[in-house]
C-alpha positions as CSV (number, residue, x, y, z in Angstrom):
1,M,-39.2,0.6,-10.5
2,R,-38.4,1.2,-6.8
3,Y,-38.3,4.7,-5.2
4,R,-36.7,6.1,-2.1
5,Y,-38.9,8.5,-0.2
6,N,-37.6,11.3,2.1
7,L,-40.6,12.5,4.1
8,P,-40.6,15.9,5.8
9,N,-39.6,15.7,9.5
10,D,-38.6,12.0,9.1
11,P,-34.9,11.4,9.0
12,N,-35.5,7.8,8.0
13,S,-35.7,7.0,4.3
14,Y,-37.3,3.9,3.0
15,V,-37.7,2.1,-0.3
16,S,-41.1,1.2,-1.6
17,D,-43.1,0.4,-4.8
18,I,-45.6,3.2,-4.1
19,A,-46.1,5.5,-7.0
20,P,-44.0,8.7,-6.9
21,E,-47.1,10.9,-7.3
22,I,-48.0,10.5,-3.6
23,A,-44.5,11.1,-2.2
24,I,-42.4,14.1,-1.5
25,N,-38.8,14.4,-2.5
26,V,-38.7,11.3,-4.6
27,V,-35.3,10.0,-5.8
28,E,-35.5,7.2,-8.4
29,I,-33.4,4.1,-7.6
30,P,-32.7,2.1,-10.8
31,D,-33.1,-1.7,-10.7
32,V,-29.7,-3.3,-10.5
33,S,-28.8,-6.9,-11.3
34,P,-26.7,-9.0,-8.9
35,E,-24.0,-9.0,-11.6
36,Q,-23.9,-5.2,-11.7
37,I,-23.7,-5.1,-7.9
38,A,-20.8,-7.7,-7.9
39,K,-19.0,-5.7,-10.6
40,A,-19.4,-2.5,-8.6
41,Q,-18.2,-4.2,-5.4
42,K,-15.1,-5.5,-7.3
43,E,-14.4,-2.1,-8.7
44,I,-14.6,-0.6,-5.2
45,A,-12.3,-3.3,-3.8
46,K,-9.8,-2.8,-6.6
47,A,-9.8,1.0,-6.0
48,D,-9.1,0.3,-2.3
49,V,-6.2,-2.0,-3.2
50,L,-4.8,0.6,-5.7
51,S,-5.0,3.3,-3.0
52,K,-3.0,1.1,-0.6
53,Y,-0.4,0.3,-3.2
54,E,0.0,4.0,-3.9
55,F,0.5,4.6,-0.1
56,H,3.0,1.7,0.1
57,T,4.8,2.8,-3.0
58,N,5.2,6.4,-1.8
59,N,6.5,5.0,1.5
60,G,8.9,2.7,-0.4
61,I,10.3,5.5,-2.4
62,Q,10.9,7.5,0.7
63,A,12.5,4.5,2.5
64,Y,14.9,3.9,-0.5
65,N,15.9,7.6,-0.5
66,D,16.5,7.4,3.3
67,F,18.6,4.3,2.8
68,R,20.7,6.0,0.1
69,A,21.1,9.1,2.3
70,D,22.2,7.0,5.2
71,L,24.8,5.2,3.1
72,V,26.3,8.6,2.0
73,V,26.3,9.9,5.6
74,D,27.9,6.7,6.8
75,L,30.6,7.0,4.1
76,Y,31.3,10.7,5.1
77,T,31.5,9.8,8.8
78,G,33.8,6.8,8.2
79,L,31.3,4.1,9.2
80,I,31.7,2.8,5.6
81,A,35.3,2.6,4.7
82,T,35.2,3.3,1.0
83,E,32.9,4.6,-1.7
84,L,33.2,1.1,-3.3
85,D,31.9,-0.5,-0.1
86,A,28.9,1.9,-0.2
87,I,28.2,0.9,-3.8
88,L,28.5,-2.8,-3.0
89,I,26.1,-2.5,-0.1
90,G,23.6,-0.7,-2.3
91,N,24.1,-3.2,-5.1
92,H,23.3,-6.1,-2.7
93,L,20.1,-4.5,-1.4
94,I,18.9,-3.0,-4.7
95,D,16.5,-5.9,-5.5
96,V,15.0,-5.6,-2.0
97,Y,14.5,-1.9,-2.5
98,G,13.1,-2.6,-6.0
99,W,10.2,-4.5,-4.4
100,I,9.7,-1.7,-1.8
101,Q,9.7,1.1,-4.4
102,K,6.8,-0.8,-6.1
103,G,4.9,-0.9,-2.9
104,D,5.5,-4.6,-2.4
105,W,6.8,-4.6,1.2
106,K,5.5,-8.1,2.0
107,S,7.2,-9.5,-1.1
108,A,10.4,-7.8,-0.1
109,L,10.2,-9.4,3.3
110,H,9.3,-12.8,1.9
111,N,12.2,-12.7,-0.6
112,F,14.7,-10.9,1.7
113,N,17.0,-13.9,2.4
114,D,17.1,-15.0,-1.2
115,L,17.8,-11.5,-2.4
116,T,20.6,-10.9,0.1
117,E,22.2,-14.3,0.5
118,S,25.4,-13.3,-1.5
119,M,25.9,-10.2,0.6
120,P,29.4,-10.2,2.3
121,I,29.3,-10.7,6.0
122,E,31.0,-7.4,6.7
123,F,27.8,-5.7,5.5
124,D,25.5,-7.7,7.9
125,A,24.8,-4.5,9.9
126,Y,23.1,-2.9,6.8
127,K,21.4,-6.1,6.0
128,G,19.9,-6.3,9.5
129,K,19.0,-2.7,9.5
130,V,17.0,-3.0,6.2
131,L,15.4,-6.2,7.4
132,Q,14.2,-4.5,10.6
133,I,12.8,-1.5,8.6
134,I,10.8,-3.8,6.4
135,T,9.6,-6.0,9.2
136,D,8.5,-3.0,11.2
137,Y,6.8,-1.5,8.2
138,V,4.8,-4.7,7.4
139,A,3.8,-5.1,11.1
140,N,2.6,-1.5,11.3
141,N,1.0,-1.0,7.9
142,Y,-0.6,-4.3,6.9
143,E,-3.7,-5.9,8.4
144,N,-2.3,-9.4,8.2
């Protein structure tokens, strides 16, 4: 068994095989196998990834709501001619926003052209706007 000793007036702790009877403030450190350490490291890494997905998912939901609100405002101000045009724009971008709402911004960027290739040319401004939003988000929120 290994022990961690915290000695009075000594901010440094150390691990030793010295019997606990001669130490002050002993905290027992259980023996841990390399497999247990690897499993714990994997669980910590997974928790980190899940935390990032939650962050990206929340941002994706907000981005989708912003997009929908922009479409409605553009419809009300005449930038989009008809309600049907607004619906068609939304329909052509729904798969992209599906990826984003799940926190998969990089997948949305990677699949963007395939997901929007059938979008009519008159909607290119919206396609470009969404592509720029995704590109900026990935550049600012991912390590690589």
